[in-house]
N, C-alpha and C positions, 0 to 999 in steps of 0.2 A: 555459380554453377545452375544447371537446370533442374528442378523439382523430379527426383524419381517417384513416378507414379505407382503405387501397388500395382502388382498382378490382378487381373479380373476385377478391377474396378469398373463400373459400370456409370458410364457419363448420360447425360441427358443435352441432347443438341439444341443449340439455339442461333437460329440465324439474325442477324443483325444487318438493318442498311439506313445509307443516310437519307435522313427525312428531305432536306433541301438539295435536290438534284440539279439546280440552275447554278451553269456557272459565273460565279461574279467575276468575272470580266468579260465576258463575250454575252454571256446570259443564253447560251445554248444549254441542254439538257446535259450533264455529265454521263459517261458511262462506266460499267464497271471494268478496272483495269487490273485485278486481283483478288485474292482472300486472304486473310488474316485468321490465325487458327491460335486460341487459347483454352487453356484447363485451369478452370478456377473452382475451388471448393467454396460450396454456400451453405446455408443452416438447412437448406431446402434440399441439400445433394449436390455432387460434381455437377459441373457444366463444359461442355465440349461447344465456347464459343464461336461462330463463324462471321466473324465480319468482313462484309463486301467494301473494298474499298475502289472508291471511282476517281475520275478525273476527267478534263474536258477532252473529248477527241478531236477538237480541231487543231492539226500540227502548228498553225500558225497563231494559236491564242497564247498571249502572254500567262496565262494562266494553267496550261498544259503540265509542267513540271511537278504542279503542286497537287499533292494526293489527299483527299478527304476521306476520313474515317466516319463510321457510325458514330453519333452523340450520346445514343444509349447505351456504348460500352465503358463510359466515364463513368455511368452512372451504377454500372455492376461492381466494378475495379479498377484500380488504378492502373498505370502500364506495367508491366513486368511483375504484378502482384499474382500471387498463386490463392490468395485468398479473397473473398467478397469483401465488401463495405458492412454488411451483417455480421461476417464473424470477426473481423477487425473491433466493431464495438461490443461484441460478446467478451472479446477478451480483455479488452480495457475496462468495461464495467467490473469483470470477474476479479481481476487483477487491483483496482485502484478503490470499487466500492465494497467489494466484500472479501479482500484481501488472500485472494488466491494466491498458493504458490505455481510456479511454471509447470512443475510434474503433476499438481492437479490438474491444470487448466487443459495439460497435455491430454491426460487420461480421461478429461470428461469431454472433450473435442472427439476423441477416438471413438468412446463408449457410445455416445449420446447422437454423433452427428457425423460418424466417420469420415473424420478430418483428420487425415494424417501428416500430423507435422511434426520435428524435431524440436527440441528444449531453444536449440539455437536459433530457430526458424521464429520460434513464439517470443521470444526475447529482444528480436530483431525488430515485430511488429511491435512490442510492447513499447521501444522506443520511439517507433515512428508514432504511436497514437499519444505519447507525451508533448512530442514534437508541435503536433496538430492542435492538442489542447492547449497547448502554451501560446501558440499564435492566436489562437481565439480568443484568449482571452485578454490577450494584449492589443486585439483589433482594435481601433482608434475609434471607429463609428458605434461600435459595441460598448467603449467605455463613454463614450459622449452620452448615448442613451441611459446607460447605467446612473451616471453622474446629474442630470439634468437637472431635478430637483432635490441638488446637494450644493449647498450656499459655499461649504468650505470645507477642506479635507485635514483630517488628523491622522500623520503617519507615525509610524513604528520602524524598527529596525532591531534585528537581532540574527545572532549568529549560532549555526548548529552545527555539530561536529559529529560525525556517524561516531568516530573512533579515535584515540589519541594518536598523532603523527597523520592523519587524514586534513584534506584541505576542509576549510570552514564554508559552510554555504551562509551567505550572509541572503537575510529574506528581507523585502521593504512591504511594509501591509499599510492598507488606507483601513481605518476602523471605522469610519461611519458607514460604509457597505462592505464591511470585515470582507475586502477582497485582496487577496495578493498581487501585485501591480509587479514584482519581479526577482528574480533571486539569480546572483552569480556566486561560483566557487572563486576564493581567494587564498592564494595560496598565504600570505601574510595579514594581519590586521595594523597593517602600517598607517599610517595616518593617509596618506598619500593614495592609497587603494580606498579607505573608507569615503574618505573627500570624494573621489570619483563615482563612487556609488548615490552619495548627495545630491551630485550635480546631475546628475541622471534622474533621482526623484523628481528635482525640482523642474525638470524639462516635461517630466509627465502632468506635472502639476501645472504646467505653463500652458501644455498644449489643450490641456482640460478647460484652461482658463479657469481656475478654482483656485482661491489664497489658502496657503498651508498654516490652519489657525494653532496646530503645534505638534511635538513631536515627542515619544515613549520610547523608551530605552533602558536596558541595565546602567545607563550613566559609565561606560567606557571613558578611558580617556580620551580616546579618538573620537567616540560621538560626541561628547562633550563640547570639545573644539569644534568638530567639524560641523556641528548645527549652528554653533554661535557663527561661525565663518560665512556657511553658505547660506542660513537663514536669520540672518540678523534680526532680533526683537524678537524671534517667534518663541514661547514658553517651551523648554525642556522637561520632562518630567518622567519622574524615576518610575519605571515599572513595576506594579501593583506587585503582582508575582515574586519579580527578584527583592523586592524591598521585605515582603514578610519571610521570603527565604532566608535573608541576610540576620533579620530581626530575632527570626527563632534558630540561627545558626548555634549557639551558646546552648540551648535546649536541646538542639539534635545532638549536639555532643555526648549530652550528658545521657540522651536516649541509645547512641550507640553504645557507650561503656556497660547502662543496664543491659542491652542483648547480647555482650559479650559475658557478663559474669553468668546470664540465664543460659545459654549456650552450657557454659562449664559447668555446671550442675545438673544437666540434663545429658547425661553420658550411658552408654550401655548398650544403645538402641539396638546397633546390630548383632551383639552378642545374644542378646532377646530373641532376635529374629531367629537366628542361627541352630539356638539353643531349641526353641517352638519345632520349626522346620524337622529338626534331626528329629525329636519326640514326635511331632505328628508323622514321619515318615514310620516309625516302627509301630506306630498306632494302626496306621491304616495296613501295614502289611500284616498285623495280627488281626486286625477286623475282616483282610481278605481272606487268612486261612481258615478262619470259624464261619466264613459264607455269609457275613452280615449284608444284606441288603439294603439297610438303612445308617444314616450316617451317625457314629456314635457319638455320644456327650464332648468326649476329647477332640475330637474334631471340630465342632463348634467352638470350643474355647480356642483351640489354633487360629481360626480366621479372626475372631475377636481380637485377641491377639496382637495379630498382625494387621488389623484394621487400626489398633490403638498406633501402633509404632509408626506407620503409614502418615497417620494424621499430625503426630507430634514433628515427625523428622518434615512435613510440609511447612509447619510452623514454623519450625526452627530455622527453614531457609527462605522465609517470606520476608522481604524488605520492601513491599508496597506501603505508602502510607504519604508521607510530607509534614509541612509544617503544621498543618490543621489535624492530621491522624496520625503519629509519631508510631513507626513502627515497632520500637520496642516496649509502648505502652499496649497496644494491641496483642503483641508475644504472650505479654505478661497474663492479657485476658483470658485470650485462647488456651496458655497454659493451664489456667486455672478453672478453664471450662472442663478441660480432659480430665483433670485432675477429681474434680465433682464427679462427671462420670465415674470413674472408675470407682470412686467410693461409692457412688448408690448400688454398682452393680455388688461391691463386697458386701453391702450392705442386705441386699436382697436375698444372697446367698445364704448370708449368715441365718441358721434356725431351720434351715432347710437342706438337710444334706444330699437329697438325692437331684438337686435342682442344679442345673448348669446355665454359666451366665451367656 
């Protein structure tokens, strides 16, 4: 479906011509036979591109059926695109470097550059950007230059599953240059499927002419047997992150139990918030009836109580950490700091009846 351009959109005209007008078959100067009109969004404003198409004027020339387009048109935008290369690069940078969402990209394009695209269209161009970046990263000449000074390669393989029940994405990385070689989604982690990926990695190393000095993985059975079969004699090491995680598993289980116990002891946040908001509404109404223009002390107390409740709720819901920073230990430390802060406020209020927290 053709893009529906907004009403009143002002486009800047740009006429493009073929640079080399000499017919490749007979050498005669080619003449203009038609014009192609395109509308393209760019960061500098929308363009109306008029491309002069040429062909050989000699009816008897074998090259007459061939029509030639201006070379500069492809430098502005690929065929059938409604955005230029600059908009494509802008979208890719915001999505993958800054991790913007599609609605955020859409609003920024519309507000700052008057580029009117639907979310579906932006998602389509993001997929195309991914395909082009993947193709570039796997370019044989680029890889050969990257590994020119490398004597050997060390490979790793790991499976990433976004959600339970979804396909697992298996990623093969090279650790010398810290590059992702390739990634494929597999319906299962069957031995034959994993071995196929290992054979593919072997082909990559063979094309580069570099020996494989080692493999790193989480030592799944399919990885262990596959590396031994496809790369006989190559050392296979345990991933340090997985090793540390497995080693710390008993401690993390105890840490999880401690978190559950702390959550059981810290109760009643919602009731405190409800009571505070209810009392605060009554106090605000009374203050309004009196005509007070300055916030009363009770309003300040209300804000402080709600801030403490929000802080405690955030602490209880946090699961960030890991083997080296157990979340339960951090939860206990943060709750202790909140308790000390409340105690300092209470101590400061004692002996000063007129002072609010």
